C-alpha positions, 0 to 999 in steps of 0.5 A: 224876166231879165234879159240875161236870164233870158238868154242864159235859157236860150243858149242851154236849150241851143246847147248839145249834150257837151255843151257845144253851141247848136245852131237853131234856125229861127230860134226864139230869142225868149222862153216866154214868147213860146206859145205854150208856155204863153198859154200857160201863164195866161191860164193862171189869170183872171179879170183885169191881169189878162187884160195887162197881158194883151199889152205887154208885147204882140207876141202876147196880144193875140193869146191873151185876147183869146183868153179874155174873151174865151167865157161870156156871161152876158152877150152885151160885150159882144153885142156892143161891138156893133153900137152902141147898147143900153137898157130901153125904158127898164127893160132888156137891153137893145141897140140905141140906133138901127144897126142896119149899115154898121161896121161889122170889123170889131165884132168879127175881130173879136167874136172869132175868139169866143168860145162858151157862152154862160147866161143867167138870168141875175136880178142886177144882169139885164139880159139882151133884148129879143128884139136885139137878137133878132136885129142882130141875126138880120144883120149879120153878114153872111160870112160872120154867121158861124159861130165857132162857139163850142159850149153854151149854158142857160139857166133860168129862175124866171121867165125869160126866154134866155135860151133865145139869145143863144140861137144864132150861136148854135153851129157845127162848133158846138159840142156842149148844150146846156138849156136849164129852167127852174121855176113854176110860174104862170102857163102864159109866161111858162109859154115864152121861156118853153118856145125859147127852149124849143128854138133852141133845140130845134136849131141843135137838131137841124146842124147839117152833122153830127156834133154834140157831145153834151146835151142836158135839159131841165124844165118842169114842163114839156109837150109833144113839140119839144119831145120830138124835136128832142128826139130829132135832136138825139137822131143827128147827133147820135154819133158823138153823144157821150153825155145826156141829162133829161130833167124833164117830163119825157114821151116814149119816143124820147126814152126810146131814142137813149136805146140807139146812142151808141156811145153814151157813157153817162146819162141822167133821167128825170122824171118820166111821164107817167102818161105815156111811160105808166106807173112808176113800178111798170118803167122797171122793165124799161130800165132793164131795156136801157141796161141792156140797150147801154151796157157800157154806161159808167155814170147813171142816174135815175129820178122817180117820184111815186106815181102822182107824187102820192103815197110811196110805192111798194116796199120793193121799187127800190130793190127792182130799180137796183137789180135791173142796174146790176148789169152795168158792170162798168159803173163809176158813178150811180144814183138812185132818187125814188119815192120809195122805201129805202131798205138795203140788206148785207146781201144787196150790199154784197151783190152791188159791190161785185156788179159795180167793182169800178164805182166810186159814188153811190148816192141813193136817197127815198126822195126826188127833187120833184118830191118831198122828203119823207120817213122812208130811210130803212137801211140799218147803220150797222150795214156801213162797213159792207159798203167799205168791204165790198166797194174797193173804189168807193170814194163818195156815199150818199146814203140815209140810215136808221140807228134803232140799234148798233152792233159793237163798234168795228176796226175801221176797213183798212183799204177803204179810199172812201172820202165822203160820207153824206147822210142827209135824210137821216132820221133821228137815231133811236140810240145815244148820240155818244154811241152813233158818234162812238161807231161811226169814228171806229168803222170809218178811215179816219180821213173820211168827211162826215157831212148832212146837206145844207137843204136837209128837211126836219130840224130836229134830226139836222141838229142831232146828226150835226152833233154827232159828226161834231162828236165823231171829229172830237174822238178822232182829235183825242184818238189822233192825240193818243194813238197807243190808247186808241189802238187798245180800244 
């Protein structure tokens, strides 16, 4: 910005409605020195551009450094401020020299700017070693030990103890804690990552005061110790947690703790520990108790594998789950994944729409992330218009449909706001592909995007539904080019 333009803007800013200049003590010499404007500009910059902004002027330097250090995807840049760090003998990153007596001034200057730490065990990125973390904790000065980090996320696909690295940064300022493991390996290796997860959750559970607003834990294995620290963590942060996701084997104690979170608005749980909570069908009353305890939930997701990962439960299991959830009248999003036959009637859909008048996303699948999809989709495609009529706010629908026969095509529901229809898991239609495509094109709003998941199992079904989706687009294009004929049709 030129100095002349800046001065003109300053004159306008200092003028009253009659155009008379008003002297404002301490007014800025340029609009680009306004802190809020600087932050807005920096929020649109990434990488080298932020580094360049640091060098613009003294006014820009500090907020630009805040933006540069706000998000960390590795602890290496932060620990390098204490001493040189490099890969040791092909293993993890470690300090080259002993950091006893190191100068911590650079660390103090930059570490206070870090707000979000996200660590993942990518093969191209060596993590910090446990030894380096231990030395960091041992020698950090007491006045620097309290972190200002508000969000921590770790995601592991291999047996690396990533959560152990973030333990030193779990402090009273923490608002979001996400620890995710997504792999199956030897029990001896599981112990390493399991103990690191245990240490991180325990650190959050032993904070002086309640601060966590979001807790997200995911692991394919657990034990009594972890369930105890999770229960303690929920008790400690009872007055602040509003979002909870537990994708691990829970015991009854953890499940009961969810009842006592007064400000909980979003919950996702999967799967249950069958040895503690019983068979899938016996868990239905427990879901009912959760609904009674948390009637203000806005987002709910539950995943129930069949007992012992065996044959699917009885045909009414899915209906029983949904009936228990009808008491959640504030729902904006509902997702149920259960290894059971999924059959919804017109009456079921109508009752769901009446009970969930504000719902925007419905995801119902007859399988879970812990089970193999099977041919359990029994809901007929002819019920699709019922979703459009009875869910006035529905924007996303994820549901597999069976197409054994189809009624005559209907006119689209004009007031429907459906943006996305996902039909992943739908079996091969028994009617002609052209007929299915014509029905979808007639029933759905013209702006609804029909799709299937890239991970949809079943080559024949995936190929056929790809063709149906392609034909829907062709029909819509033809109708848009000939609107008169489309109306007559």
